[in-house]
C-alpha positions as CSV (number, residue, x, y, z in Angstrom):
1,M,24.6,13.6,-0.9
2,T,26.1,10.6,-2.6
3,T,23.5,8.3,-1.1
4,V,20.6,10.4,-2.4
5,S,22.1,10.3,-5.9
6,V,22.7,6.6,-5.9
7,C,19.1,6.0,-4.7
8,T,17.7,8.2,-7.4
9,V,19.6,6.4,-10.1
10,A,18.5,3.1,-8.8
11,D,14.9,4.2,-8.8
12,Y,15.1,5.3,-12.4
13,W,16.8,2.1,-13.5
14,R,14.2,0.0,-11.8
15,V,11.4,2.0,-13.5
16,F,13.2,1.6,-16.8
17,K,13.4,-2.2,-16.4
18,Q,9.8,-2.3,-15.5
19,L,8.9,-0.3,-18.6
20,V,10.9,-2.7,-20.8
21,N,9.1,-5.7,-19.3
22,T,5.8,-3.9,-19.7
23,F,6.3,-3.7,-23.5
24,H,7.2,-7.3,-23.9
25,F,3.7,-7.6,-25.5
26,P,2.4,-10.5,-23.3
27,P,-1.3,-11.5,-23.5
28,P,-3.8,-8.8,-22.8
29,P,-4.5,-9.8,-19.1
30,I,-0.8,-9.7,-18.3
31,M,-0.4,-6.4,-20.1
32,R,-3.2,-4.9,-18.0
33,S,-1.7,-6.3,-14.8
34,R,1.8,-5.0,-15.6
35,L,0.5,-1.5,-16.6
36,R,-1.5,-1.3,-13.4
37,N,1.5,-2.4,-11.3
38,F,3.8,-0.1,-13.2
39,Y,1.5,2.9,-12.5
40,T,1.2,1.9,-8.8
41,R,4.9,1.8,-8.4
42,L,5.3,5.2,-10.0
43,T,2.7,6.9,-8.0
44,D,4.0,5.4,-4.7
45,T,7.4,7.0,-5.1
46,L,8.4,10.3,-3.5
47,W,9.6,11.7,-6.8
48,F,7.1,10.9,-9.6
49,I,4.1,13.1,-8.7
50,P,6.3,16.1,-7.7
51,S,8.1,15.7,-11.1
52,M,4.8,15.7,-12.9
53,I,3.7,18.8,-11.0
54,A,7.0,20.5,-11.8
55,L,6.6,19.7,-15.5
56,F,3.0,21.0,-15.5
57,M,4.2,24.3,-13.8
58,S,7.0,24.6,-16.4
59,A,4.5,24.2,-19.2
60,L,2.2,26.7,-17.5
61,A,5.1,29.2,-17.4
62,V,5.6,28.9,-21.2
63,V,1.9,29.2,-21.9
64,M,1.6,32.3,-19.7
65,V,4.6,34.0,-21.2
66,E,3.2,33.4,-24.7
67,L,-0.2,34.6,-23.6
68,S,1.3,37.7,-22.2
69,S,3.0,38.5,-25.5
70,L,-0.4,38.3,-27.3
71,V,-2.2,40.6,-24.9
72,D,-2.3,44.3,-26.0
73,A,0.0,46.4,-23.7
74,D,-2.5,49.2,-23.8
75,A,-5.2,46.9,-22.3
76,L,-2.9,46.0,-19.4
77,A,-2.0,49.7,-18.9
78,R,-5.5,50.3,-17.8
79,F,-4.7,48.4,-14.6
80,P,-1.3,49.9,-13.5
81,R,-1.6,48.8,-9.9
82,V,-1.8,45.1,-11.0
83,F,0.2,45.0,-14.3
84,G,2.3,48.1,-14.0
85,A,5.6,46.5,-12.5
86,S,8.8,47.4,-14.2
87,A,11.2,44.9,-15.7
88,D,13.7,45.2,-12.8
89,S,11.0,44.9,-10.1
90,S,9.4,41.9,-11.8
91,R,12.7,40.2,-12.1
92,A,13.6,40.9,-8.5
93,L,10.1,39.8,-7.3
94,L,10.2,36.5,-9.2
95,S,13.8,35.8,-8.1
96,A,12.8,36.3,-4.5
97,I,9.8,33.9,-4.9
98,A,12.0,31.3,-6.6
99,G,14.5,31.4,-3.8
100,A,11.8,31.2,-1.2
101,M,10.1,28.3,-2.9
102,I,13.3,26.1,-3.2
103,T,14.0,26.9,0.4
104,V,10.5,25.8,1.5
105,A,10.8,22.7,-0.7
106,G,14.0,21.7,1.2
107,L,12.2,22.3,4.5
108,T,9.2,20.2,3.3
109,F,11.5,17.4,2.3
110,S,13.4,17.6,5.7
111,L,10.2,17.6,7.7
112,T,9.0,14.5,5.7
113,M,12.2,12.7,6.5
114,V,12.0,13.6,10.2
115,A,8.5,12.3,10.3
116,V,9.4,9.1,8.5
117,T,12.3,8.5,10.9
118,Q,10.3,9.2,14.0
119,A,7.4,7.1,12.9
120,S,9.7,4.1,12.0
121,T,11.4,4.4,15.4
122,Q,8.4,4.8,17.5
123,Y,6.0,2.5,15.7
124,T,7.4,0.1,13.1
125,P,9.6,0.4,10.0
126,R,6.9,-1.2,7.9
127,I,4.9,2.0,7.8
128,L,7.7,3.9,6.0
129,R,6.1,3.4,2.6
130,N,2.8,4.8,3.9
131,F,4.5,8.2,4.4
132,M,6.4,8.0,1.0
133,R,3.2,7.4,-1.0
134,D,1.2,9.9,1.0
135,R,-0.5,12.1,-1.6
136,G,-0.4,15.2,0.6
137,N,3.4,15.0,1.1
138,Q,3.9,14.4,-2.6
139,T,1.6,17.2,-3.7
140,V,3.1,19.8,-1.4
141,L,6.7,19.0,-2.4
142,G,5.6,19.1,-6.1
143,V,4.0,22.5,-5.7
144,Y,7.1,24.1,-4.3
145,V,9.4,22.6,-6.8
146,G,7.0,23.5,-9.6
147,M,6.8,27.1,-8.3
148,F,10.6,27.3,-8.4
149,A,10.6,26.1,-12.0
150,Y,7.8,28.4,-13.0
151,C,9.6,31.5,-11.6
152,I,12.9,30.6,-13.2
153,L,11.4,30.1,-16.6
154,V,9.4,33.4,-16.4
155,V,12.4,35.4,-15.2
156,R,14.6,34.4,-18.1
157,T,12.0,36.0,-20.6
158,I,12.0,39.4,-18.9
159,R,14.1,41.9,-21.0
160,S,14.9,45.6,-20.7
161,G,17.4,48.1,-22.1
162,D,19.1,47.7,-25.5
163,D,17.5,44.3,-26.1
164,G,14.1,45.8,-26.1
165,Q,11.6,45.6,-23.2
166,F,9.3,42.6,-22.6
167,I,7.5,42.1,-19.3
168,P,5.2,39.0,-19.3
169,A,2.7,40.8,-17.0
170,L,0.2,38.0,-16.9
171,A,2.8,35.4,-16.0
172,V,4.2,37.7,-13.3
173,V,0.8,38.3,-11.7
174,L,0.0,34.6,-11.8
175,G,3.4,33.9,-10.1
176,I,2.5,36.3,-7.3
177,A,-0.9,34.6,-6.9
178,L,0.6,31.2,-6.8
179,A,3.2,32.3,-4.2
180,I,0.4,33.5,-2.0
181,G,-1.4,30.2,-2.4
182,S,1.8,28.4,-1.5
183,V,1.6,30.0,1.9
184,G,-1.6,28.1,2.5
185,M,0.0,24.9,1.3
186,L,2.7,25.3,3.9
187,L,0.1,25.7,6.6
188,F,-1.7,22.6,5.3
189,F,1.6,20.7,5.3
190,V,2.4,21.5,8.9
191,H,-1.0,20.4,10.0
192,H,-0.8,17.3,7.8
193,I,2.5,16.2,9.2
194,A,1.4,16.8,12.8
195,N,-1.7,14.8,12.2
196,A,0.0,12.0,10.3
197,L,2.4,11.3,13.2
198,Q,-0.4,10.6,15.7
199,A,-0.7,6.9,16.5
200,S,-4.5,6.9,16.1
201,T,-4.1,8.3,12.5
202,I,-1.5,5.8,11.5
203,I,-3.5,2.9,12.9
204,H,-6.8,4.0,11.4
205,R,-5.1,4.4,7.9
206,I,-3.7,0.9,8.1
207,T,-7.1,-0.5,9.2
208,V,-8.9,1.2,6.3
209,E,-6.4,-0.2,3.8
210,T,-6.6,-3.7,5.3
211,L,-10.4,-3.7,5.2
212,V,-10.2,-2.9,1.5
213,A,-7.7,-5.8,1.1
214,V,-10.1,-8.1,3.0
215,G,-12.8,-7.2,0.5
216,R,-10.5,-8.1,-2.4
217,A,-9.3,-11.4,-0.8
218,F,-12.4,-13.0,0.5
219,P,-15.2,-12.6,-2.1
220,A,-15.4,-15.3,-4.7
221,R,-13.1,-14.6,-7.6
222,R,-13.7,-15.3,-11.3
223,G,-14.3,-18.9,-12.0
224,E,-16.3,-21.5,-10.1
225,P,-15.0,-22.3,-6.6
226,L,-14.4,-26.0,-5.8
227,G,-14.1,-26.8,-2.1
228,N,-12.4,-24.8,0.6
229,G,-8.9,-26.2,0.6
230,T,-5.8,-26.3,-1.6
231,P,-5.3,-30.0,-2.6
232,D,-1.9,-31.4,-3.3
233,H,-1.0,-31.3,-7.0
234,A,-0.5,-35.1,-7.1
235,D,-4.2,-35.7,-6.5
236,I,-5.9,-33.0,-8.6
237,G,-8.1,-34.4,-11.3
238,G,-6.2,-37.6,-11.6
239,I,-3.1,-35.9,-12.9
240,P,0.0,-37.9,-11.9
241,A,2.8,-36.1,-10.0
242,N,5.3,-36.6,-12.8
243,A,3.1,-34.8,-15.3
244,W,3.7,-31.4,-13.7
245,Q,6.1,-28.9,-15.1
246,S,7.7,-26.2,-12.9
247,V,7.6,-22.5,-13.7
248,A,10.5,-20.6,-12.0
249,T,10.6,-17.0,-11.0
250,R,13.1,-14.6,-12.4
251,A,13.2,-12.4,-9.3
252,T,13.8,-12.6,-5.6
253,G,11.4,-10.8,-3.2
254,Y,7.9,-10.8,-1.8
255,V,4.8,-11.6,-3.8
256,Q,2.9,-8.3,-3.7
257,S,-0.1,-9.4,-5.8
258,V,-1.4,-12.1,-8.2
259,D,-3.5,-11.3,-11.3
260,N,-6.1,-14.0,-10.6
261,D,-8.3,-13.1,-13.6
262,G,-5.3,-13.0,-16.0
263,L,-4.0,-16.3,-14.7
264,L,-7.4,-17.9,-15.2
265,E,-7.6,-16.6,-18.7
266,I,-4.1,-17.9,-19.5
267,A,-4.9,-21.4,-18.1
268,E,-8.1,-21.6,-20.1
269,S,-6.5,-20.4,-23.3
270,M,-3.6,-22.9,-23.0
271,N,-5.9,-25.7,-21.7
272,I,-3.8,-26.3,-18.7
273,V,-4.0,-26.4,-14.9
274,V,-1.9,-24.0,-12.9
275,R,-1.0,-24.6,-9.3
276,L,0.6,-21.6,-7.6
277,V,3.1,-22.3,-4.8
278,P,3.4,-19.0,-2.9
279,A,0.6,-17.0,-1.5
280,V,0.4,-13.3,-1.6
281,G,3.0,-12.0,0.9
282,D,5.3,-15.0,0.7
283,F,9.0,-14.7,-0.1
284,V,10.3,-16.3,-3.3
285,I,13.8,-16.9,-4.5
286,E,15.0,-16.5,-8.1
287,G,15.1,-19.7,-10.0
288,H,12.8,-21.6,-7.6
289,P,9.3,-22.7,-8.7
290,V,6.4,-20.3,-8.2
291,A,3.9,-22.5,-10.1
292,W,3.4,-26.0,-11.5
293,V,1.5,-26.5,-14.7
294,A,0.0,-29.6,-16.3
295,S,-2.4,-30.5,-19.1
296,S,-6.0,-30.5,-18.2
297,P,-7.3,-34.0,-17.7
298,V,-9.9,-33.5,-20.5
299,S,-7.2,-32.7,-23.1
300,G,-5.4,-36.1,-22.8
301,Q,-2.1,-34.5,-24.0
302,G,1.1,-33.7,-22.2
303,V,2.2,-30.1,-21.8
304,R,5.6,-28.5,-22.2
305,L,5.3,-24.8,-21.9
306,A,7.5,-22.7,-24.1
307,P,9.7,-20.1,-22.4
308,S,7.4,-17.3,-23.4
309,A,4.4,-19.1,-22.0
310,Q,6.3,-19.7,-18.7
311,R,7.1,-16.1,-18.6
312,D,3.5,-15.2,-19.0
313,V,2.4,-17.5,-16.2
314,A,5.1,-16.2,-13.9
315,G,4.2,-12.6,-15.0
316,T,0.9,-12.8,-13.2
317,L,2.8,-12.5,-10.0
318,T,4.1,-9.1,-9.0
319,I,7.4,-9.6,-7.0
320,S,9.2,-6.8,-5.2
321,S,11.5,-6.2,-2.3
322,Y,8.7,-5.2,0.0
323,R,5.1,-6.2,0.8
324,T,2.0,-4.1,0.2
325,V,-1.5,-4.3,1.6
326,D,-3.4,-4.2,-1.7
327,Q,-4.0,-7.9,-1.9
328,D,-2.2,-8.9,1.4
329,A,-4.6,-8.4,4.3
330,A,-2.2,-10.3,6.5
331,F,0.4,-7.5,6.0
332,G,-2.0,-4.9,7.2
333,I,-2.6,-7.0,10.3
334,R,1.1,-7.5,10.6
335,Q,1.7,-3.8,10.8
336,L,-0.9,-3.3,13.5
337,V,0.6,-6.2,15.5
338,D,4.1,-4.7,15.2
339,I,2.8,-1.4,16.5
340,A,1.2,-3.1,19.4
341,L,4.3,-5.1,20.2
342,K,6.4,-2.0,20.1
343,A,4.0,-0.2,22.4
344,L,4.0,-3.2,24.9
345,S,7.8,-3.3,25.0
346,P,9.4,-2.4,28.4
347,G,11.3,0.5,26.8
348,I,8.0,2.3,25.6
349,N,5.3,0.8,27.8
350,D,2.4,2.5,25.9
351,T,-0.6,0.4,26.7
352,T,-3.1,2.8,25.2
353,T,-1.5,2.5,21.8
354,A,-1.6,-1.3,22.1
355,I,-5.2,-1.2,23.1
356,T,-6.0,1.0,20.1
357,C,-4.3,-1.6,17.8
358,I,-6.4,-4.4,19.4
359,D,-9.6,-2.5,18.8
360,H,-8.8,-2.0,15.1
361,L,-7.7,-5.6,14.8
362,G,-11.2,-6.5,16.1
363,A,-12.7,-4.4,13.4
364,I,-10.8,-6.3,10.8
365,L,-11.7,-9.7,12.2
366,V,-15.4,-8.7,12.4
367,S,-15.2,-7.9,8.6
368,V,-13.5,-11.3,7.9
369,V,-15.8,-13.4,10.1
370,G,-18.8,-12.3,8.1
371,R,-17.3,-13.7,4.9
372,P,-16.8,-17.4,4.0
373,D,-13.3,-18.7,3.5
374,V,-12.5,-18.6,-0.2
375,S,-11.5,-21.6,-2.2
376,G,-8.0,-21.9,-3.6
377,T,-9.3,-24.0,-6.5
378,R,-11.0,-22.3,-9.5
379,A,-12.7,-23.9,-12.4
380,V,-14.3,-22.8,-15.7
381,R,-17.3,-24.8,-16.9
382,G,-16.5,-27.5,-14.4
383,I,-12.8,-27.9,-15.4
384,V,-10.2,-27.1,-12.8
385,R,-7.9,-24.4,-14.0
386,V,-6.1,-22.7,-11.1
387,I,-5.2,-23.9,-7.6
388,A,-3.7,-21.3,-5.3
389,P,-3.2,-20.8,-1.6
390,A,-6.0,-18.8,0.0
391,P,-6.2,-16.9,3.3
392,T,-8.4,-18.2,6.1
393,F,-10.0,-16.8,9.2
394,A,-8.0,-19.1,11.4
395,S,-4.6,-17.8,10.0
396,L,-5.6,-14.1,10.3
397,L,-7.0,-14.7,13.8
398,A,-3.7,-16.3,15.0
399,L,-1.6,-13.6,13.4
400,A,-3.7,-10.9,15.1
401,F,-3.7,-12.2,18.6
402,D,-0.9,-14.7,19.3
403,E,2.1,-12.4,19.5
404,I,0.2,-9.7,21.3
405,R,-1.0,-12.3,23.9
406,Q,2.5,-13.5,24.4
407,S,3.9,-10.0,24.9
408,A,1.0,-9.0,27.2
409,T,1.3,-11.9,29.7
410,T,1.2,-9.6,32.7
411,N,-0.5,-6.6,31.2
412,V,-4.0,-6.7,32.6
413,S,-5.4,-4.0,30.4
414,A,-4.2,-5.6,27.1
415,L,-5.5,-9.1,28.1
416,T,-8.8,-7.6,29.1
417,R,-9.1,-5.8,25.7
418,L,-8.2,-9.1,23.9
419,L,-11.1,-10.8,25.7
420,T,-13.6,-8.0,25.0
421,T,-12.5,-8.0,21.3
422,I,-13.1,-11.8,21.1
423,A,-16.5,-11.3,22.6
424,T,-17.3,-8.7,20.0
425,V,-16.2,-11.0,17.2
426,A,-18.1,-13.9,18.8
427,S,-21.4,-12.0,18.7
428,C,-21.3,-12.1,14.9
429,P,-22.9,-15.0,12.9
430,M,-20.2,-17.6,12.0
431,E,-19.5,-21.2,11.4
432,D,-18.9,-23.6,14.3
433,E,-15.3,-24.2,13.1
434,R,-14.5,-20.5,13.5
435,R,-16.1,-20.5,17.0
436,A,-13.7,-23.3,17.9
437,H,-10.8,-21.1,16.8
438,L,-12.1,-18.3,19.0
439,G,-12.5,-20.7,21.8
440,D,-8.8,-21.8,21.5
441,Q,-7.8,-18.1,21.8
442,I,-9.9,-17.8,25.0
443,V,-8.1,-20.9,26.5
444,R,-4.7,-19.4,25.7
445,I,-5.6,-16.1,27.3
446,A,-6.9,-17.9,30.3
447,E,-3.5,-19.6,30.7
448,A,-1.8,-16.2,30.5
449,A,-4.3,-14.7,33.0
450,R,-3.2,-17.3,35.6
451,H,0.3,-15.8,35.6
452,V,-0.9,-12.3,36.5
453,P,0.8,-11.5,39.9
454,L,-2.0,-9.8,41.8
455,Q,-4.9,-12.0,43.0
456,F,-7.5,-9.3,42.4
457,D,-6.5,-8.8,38.8
458,R,-6.2,-12.5,38.2
459,T,-9.7,-13.2,39.6
460,R,-11.2,-10.4,37.5
461,L,-9.6,-11.7,34.3
462,L,-10.7,-15.3,34.9
463,A,-14.2,-14.0,35.5
464,L,-14.1,-12.1,32.2
465,V,-12.8,-15.3,30.5
466,E,-15.9,-17.1,31.6
467,E,-18.1,-14.3,30.4
468,T,-16.4,-14.4,27.0
469,R,-17.0,-18.2,26.8
470,T,-20.6,-17.7,27.6
471,T,-20.9,-15.1,24.8
472,L,-19.1,-17.5,22.4
473,R,-21.5,-20.3,23.2
474,S,-24.6,-18.2,23.0
475,G,-23.8,-17.1,19.5
476,P,-25.1,-13.9,17.8
477,R,-27.6,-11.8,19.7
């Protein structure tokens, strides 16, 4: 009980600090970014949406009680089977509903925690937040807590005896209708939890989120792309190394996202060049540089950013204690790889789940291979403004396949699926450099295939290696 209270207070304190930072009145792009991040953090918690539903149900109770007081009692008397309950029976009925709702709310919370624990143990701890921010779980929990609040508020308005009689008939009937509807919510929740614990459902959900992140990360962003690499800051536009000023972060954690449009607007308005140090998903330490800034070469003036300007530049980065998939496609791949590694471990030995992960990794790589690598350098009207690390196909390919290949050295089924997935990716149009990276993966899998104990399996794998090489050389069909 003490742990739950401490965690709740910590959550509210973190939200309060985020709210204070939000109303620091930074430039409009940073304000938009902070409001968006603030809203995302709120809706991803297990308490915010249920709290909003409970508040709505409380307001509904007040409205229905007031509406019941305005309706003519004679009009309600025409329907005695619906609105003819006495004060005592109405009070007893709503009290029973309130007790049942808070009991079911506790059951819902318990089942959610059991599902979270089981999923983190069986698959990977990195999917915990997927269950916490699941809208189905949040809505069901909120409905039951809200029903409890509704019944309690309506019960307290029922009067009889010497105080005069008042029975909010409309509010009581609505409470009964909502209680009947809550039974359907319970059935939905049981089905939802059972479905959410399936490996295929978890893997598919991660893949969908990752594909959305790929769409955000790889199309050209605002500004004119210059080249495909991230040049060293000493060589950008003739700016000497000693002209750069560091911008330190005030938080320790992972970079969840970067407001690229806002950073570009700030750089243009201040006539500076900004070079980001970390990429999305990297870990940063408080007090260490997250960016370097310098005057644009066309300005001809040195730059010393004021503390408020440094705070605005650093504010384009969202830093937290955990990673998210929104702008971090590598984290989505990381989750699938972790599930595959857990499935290939000797204690679990679930090859089917590992193959499912490889199939979905192939879907992600097919999406990536059809997009050009984005440039980390952005310019406005030919003037370099932002230089930032950018994801590449080679880095995502290595992240997707290397660790699985290392853990599946003697697993013939997993190695076979890796080769067929590479063949699928190789059948897509792509640059020669990317084909070379796929070729490197085939070479490494061939080395692993030579260590397969049985001669029959080894021969079959090496034959599949040659077929995959032929597919890679022949290009798209």
